[in-house]
C-alpha atoms as one frame of an Amber mdcrd trajectory, in Angstrom:
protein
  59.368  38.712  26.140  55.489  38.807  27.087  52.959  37.584  24.695  50.667
  40.560  23.661  48.425  38.136  22.162  47.648  36.298  25.502  44.343  36.394
  26.978  44.004  39.088  29.971  44.197  37.679  33.327  41.145  36.945  35.219
  40.382  38.220  38.729  38.584  36.596  41.670  35.780  38.202  43.649  38.361
  39.091  46.236  40.776  40.948  43.858  40.018  44.473  45.459  40.589  43.267
  48.945  43.877  41.559  47.931  44.978  45.061  46.786  43.760  46.661  49.944
  45.773  44.086  52.024  48.982  44.946  50.102  49.309  41.516  48.317  52.186
  41.107  45.750  50.032  39.745  42.808  51.355  37.135  40.155  49.686  35.470
  37.093  48.593  31.842  38.083  46.428  29.562  36.121  45.067  32.520  34.123
  44.464  34.583  37.170  45.847  37.528  38.952  46.448  35.954  42.230  48.314
  37.062  45.601  51.575  35.091  46.089  52.206  36.828  49.416  51.203  39.518
  51.791  53.662  39.794  54.817  56.059  37.181  53.444  55.847  33.433  52.627
  57.762  32.277  55.692  55.623  34.449  58.206  52.442  33.306  56.472  53.713
  29.572  56.432  54.674  29.662  60.089  51.312  31.212  60.925  49.416  28.576
  59.374  51.365  25.952  61.336  50.517  27.784  64.706  47.440  29.475  64.394
  45.487  29.980  61.125  45.651  31.695  57.536  43.070  32.476  54.851  43.699
  31.715  51.212  41.718  32.818  48.277  41.204  29.755  46.171  38.331  31.086
  44.018  40.273  30.483  40.801  39.607  26.731  41.393  36.687  25.129  39.554
  33.510  24.286  41.553  31.192  21.812  39.749  27.722  20.752  40.667  26.480
  17.398  39.174  22.910  16.553  39.406  20.662  13.740  37.902  19.108  10.335
  38.783  22.465   8.436  38.349  25.095  10.375  40.155  27.018   7.041  40.705
  27.788   7.180  36.881  30.685   9.461  37.849  32.529   6.301  38.551  32.991
   5.757  34.989  35.544   8.643  35.115  37.110   8.497  38.374  38.655   5.743
  40.658  36.791   6.721  43.745  33.974   4.486  45.297  31.163   7.053  44.516
  28.440   4.518  45.352  29.791   4.233  48.804  30.192   7.946  49.373  27.593
   8.826  52.041  25.615  12.096  52.461  27.821  14.940  53.682  31.035  12.949
  53.146  33.922  14.143  51.035  36.319  12.150  49.077  39.770  12.647  47.237
  39.757  11.318  43.765  41.317  11.543  40.201  39.894  11.513  36.623  41.969
   9.292  34.651  42.664   8.647  30.956  42.846   5.267  28.917  46.557   4.973
  29.959  45.813   5.322  33.611  47.228   8.845  33.652  45.834  11.413  35.916
  43.938  14.130  34.129  43.140  15.948  37.348  42.818  15.336  41.013  39.725
  16.606  42.748  37.514  16.603  45.743  34.014  15.223  45.660  31.368  15.823
  48.132  27.733  14.210  48.138  24.949  16.511  49.239  21.305  15.924  49.336
  20.542  16.206  45.572  23.913  16.405  43.986  27.789  15.886  43.918  29.882
  18.694  44.482  33.283  18.884  42.888  36.350  21.086  43.395  38.955  20.752
  40.649  42.153  22.430  39.945  42.235  25.689  38.141  44.581  24.879  35.232
  42.176  21.820  34.476  38.674  23.083  35.064  37.792  23.684  31.372  39.341
  20.269  30.468  37.393  18.550  33.349  34.078  20.356  32.839  34.178  19.355
  28.918  35.019  15.635  29.790  32.299  15.509  32.541  29.692  16.893  29.866
  30.772  14.795  27.181  30.864  11.485  29.407  27.773  12.042  31.586  25.165
  13.026  29.188  22.454  11.891  31.433  23.499  14.243  34.336  23.173  17.943
  34.558  26.821  19.444  34.891  27.055  23.075  36.108  30.161  25.058  36.629
  29.526  27.532  39.399  30.897  30.634  37.844  29.446  32.873  40.467  30.815
  31.323  43.523  33.899  32.052  45.518  36.043  29.604  47.415  38.069  30.448
  50.595  40.368  28.239  52.544  40.869  28.783  56.381  43.864  26.408  57.271
  45.586  26.053  60.610  45.189  24.518  64.080  43.144  27.554  65.112  40.645
  26.926  62.169  38.262  24.903  64.063  37.954  27.437  66.819  37.420  30.334
  64.531  34.737  28.607  62.515  32.834  27.209  65.503  32.871  30.933  67.150
  31.177  32.259  63.948  29.016  29.008  63.009  28.607  26.918  66.240  27.053
  24.089  64.133  30.398  23.366  62.645  31.459  21.784  65.974  29.966  18.596
  64.766  32.114  18.560  61.487  35.121  16.127  61.057  37.720  15.941  58.465
  36.287  15.115  55.125  32.889  15.908  55.892  30.547  18.735  54.416  27.821
  21.036  55.821  25.815  24.251  54.924  26.950  26.812  57.500  25.804  30.438
  58.082  29.094  32.374  58.665  28.684  36.140  59.445  25.120  36.038  58.112
  26.176  34.331  54.789  25.130  30.997  53.638  28.125  28.988  52.882  28.685
  25.434  51.718  31.827  24.120  53.732  33.866  21.176  53.832  36.476  20.342
  56.685  39.389  19.593  54.358  42.292  21.570  52.761  45.815  21.276  51.221
  48.159  21.962  53.986  48.278  19.058  56.372  46.551  21.006  59.105  42.883
  21.101  60.239  40.796  23.453  58.019  37.874  24.353  56.063  37.073  25.237
  52.335  34.227  27.541  52.222  32.240  28.383  49.199  29.823  31.338  48.985
  28.162  33.518  46.349  30.770  35.714  44.781  28.975  38.751  45.849  29.403
  37.940  49.457  33.025  36.818  49.228  34.519  40.029  50.674  32.224  40.277
  53.569  33.030  36.668  54.499  36.889  37.166  54.073  36.588  40.276  56.135
  34.566  38.433  58.864  37.374  35.750  58.971  40.256  38.118  58.834  38.808
  40.027  61.800  39.411  37.087  63.988  42.678  37.568  66.049  44.308  34.347
  65.071  43.847  34.768  61.303  46.101  36.348  58.678  45.841  36.356  54.923
  48.286  34.008  53.014  49.190  33.746  49.574  50.154  30.995  46.864  53.754
  30.942  48.060  52.882  29.639  51.447  50.302  27.384  50.098  52.929  25.741
  48.106  55.372  25.403  50.965  52.698  23.948  53.090  51.391  21.324  50.591
  55.119  20.402  49.989  55.744  19.661  53.555  52.607  17.736  53.848  53.642
  15.548  50.895  50.620  16.569  48.725  50.782  16.595  45.040  50.443  19.520
  42.689  48.861  18.807  39.282  51.311  19.839  36.498  54.413  19.347  38.795
  53.999  16.036  40.807  51.092  14.316  38.716  49.866  14.783  35.249  48.461
  12.768  32.232  51.645  10.496  31.961  51.690   9.574  35.783  49.399   6.835
  37.249  47.929   6.883  40.768  50.056   4.012  41.624  53.329   5.678  40.655
  52.128   8.799  42.576  51.604   6.925  45.862  48.026   7.691  45.643  46.629
   4.069  45.745  44.867   4.667  48.939  42.178   6.722  46.967  41.231   3.414
  45.145  38.834   1.439  47.376  38.796  -2.509  47.560  35.554  -2.656  45.480
  37.016  -0.462  42.666  40.305  -2.560  42.862  38.129  -5.750  42.186  35.708
  -4.278  39.732  37.669  -1.585  37.740  35.416   0.189  35.421  37.410   3.445
  35.292  39.659   4.720  32.487  42.966   2.958  32.502  42.103   0.400  34.907
  43.963  -2.380  33.337  47.167  -0.314  33.712  46.269   0.854  37.052  45.254
  -2.526  38.433  48.322  -4.327  36.804  50.497  -1.712  38.508  48.705  -2.426
  41.942  49.312  -6.218  41.468  52.926  -6.090  40.117  54.143  -2.809  41.093
  55.193   0.235  38.898  58.531   0.886  37.483  58.939   4.308  39.382  57.606
   5.732  42.521  57.065   9.218  43.831  59.180   9.575  46.934  60.218  12.159
  49.470  63.893  13.307  49.831  65.684  15.221  52.505  68.893  16.854  51.378
  71.909  17.719  53.298  73.086  21.364  53.493  70.930  24.399  52.787  70.762
  24.481  48.968  67.086  23.572  47.810  66.478  21.388  44.827  63.793  22.749
  42.426  61.519  20.848  39.817  63.497  19.352  37.086  66.659  18.566  38.985
  68.070  15.256  38.191  68.125  12.458  40.705  71.272  10.161  40.415  72.217
   7.117  42.525  75.359   7.090  44.643  77.421   5.934  41.454  76.135   8.961
  39.633  73.828   7.123  37.299  70.455   8.865  36.509  67.554   7.403  38.417
  64.754  10.015  38.421  63.673  13.799  38.420  62.589  16.133  41.176  59.032
  17.425  40.565  58.749  19.745  43.638  61.263  21.111  46.018  62.356  23.880
  48.193  63.100  25.084  51.871  60.584  23.651  54.218  60.380  26.088  57.060
  58.677  23.592  59.417  61.359  21.068  58.862  64.150  23.447  58.853  65.977
  22.553  55.740  65.484  21.719  51.917  63.178  18.764  50.885  61.840  17.534
  47.783  59.549  15.324  46.050  60.319  13.265  42.677  60.155  10.229  40.860
  62.905   7.453  41.096  63.267   3.850  39.656  61.337   1.491  42.005  64.605
  -0.232  43.003  65.784   3.209  44.748  62.271   4.073  46.265  62.836   2.706
  49.793  63.129   4.781  52.823  66.744   5.558  53.832  68.120   4.850  50.246
  70.938   7.315  49.725  70.967   9.449  46.467  72.252  12.466  44.928  70.372
  15.601  43.427  72.174  17.743  40.964  71.435  21.423  41.848  72.951  23.923
  39.734  75.367  21.333  38.238  76.563  20.021  41.509  75.506  16.674  43.008
  74.197  17.114  46.624  73.725  14.219  48.904  69.993  13.335  49.896  68.100
  10.495  51.456  64.709   8.999  50.596  62.242   9.576  53.458  58.681   8.568
  54.118  56.115  11.062  53.237  54.819  13.360  54.583  57.571  15.425  55.796
  55.432  16.712  58.767  52.521  14.943  60.602  49.174  15.586  59.313  46.983
  17.133  61.855  43.415  16.513  60.673  40.407  16.486  62.975  38.968  13.023
  62.555
C-alpha cells in the first residue's frame, strides 16, 4: 500500500528527456529515475563494448571553500593534505565506531574541494560537513546536473567533443567545454570501465546529454545496468554493501586509507579502524560465484559446507559479462579466503558457491 503522506518524488533536469527516450521510470532515493530504456542486458553489454550515458544528477554535489580545506581530514579517512590540484580521491565519512556514514569522491580544484556524495545520504552528509567544519564555506550545488559517460569508447567520445580531455587520466579532473557548454569533469565512474562524470549547470544538462547521445557509440542507460555493472566491478553500494555498521576494513576498502593516515589517525572511529588494520576484522566482504543459474539476492543467508550460518549476501544477481550469477556479502573472516566453498540459501534451497577474488571482471581504467 502506498504512503499518501510521502513527499512527492523529485525530478532531475533530464526528466523530460528520459520521457522522450521512453525510459521506464521508478522511485529511487526520493527521485523519479530511469531504470532502463532498451533493457538492462542491452545497456549493460553496450557499456562493456562501447559507451552509455547515465543521469546521476540525483547525487549530491558539494563545494567546500575556505582557508583550511585540509580540515576535511577530521571527517574522512583520505589523505586530503596529499591530494594534489586536479586530482580525485575516493574516501569515506566515518562515525565514532568506524562505520561508514557515506562513501564519496573528492577532487581538489584551484580554490575548493569538490565532493560527490550518494543521493540517499546527501542531506546527512551536508549537515555533518556544515556542523563539523564551521571555518569552511559548504555549498550544495542545487542547480547543477551530473552525467556519467561510461565504457571503452568514452574517452574517444569526449576527446572528439573536447580535445583538451586527451590529457586526463583516471582520477583526475578538469574544466572542459563540451558542445559549447562549460563543464567540470572527472575521469572516473562506477562501472569498472573508462569514463567521465560531467557536471554542468542544470539548464544546460539536456543540451549536453543530447550532444553526447548524438555520438554513434553512445546509448542511454538506466539504474538497472548501473547496478549490474558496479556489481561485476566489485564496487560497493551504500545501504547494501556498506553502512554505518560497516567499517572500511571489513568492506575491503582499506586501500583508501593512506600510510600517513594509518600512522596518525585523526578521523572518527580511528581506534576501531586502525585496530582492525593491525589485528584483522572478524568479518570480511567477499565475492562469490554460484553454481547453476539461480541468482542470490540481498539478504540471502550464507552457510559453510556443514550448513552453519557464516554470513549474509548484500548484493547479488546475474552478471551478463561473467555469464552467470555472482554475489557479494560478509562472511566470518575464517571463511573469507578465495576458493573457500560455501552455500547460499536461495528461496529456501542451499546452492553451492565459492569465494572468489574481487572484482569479477577486470577494471579497464585509463591510468
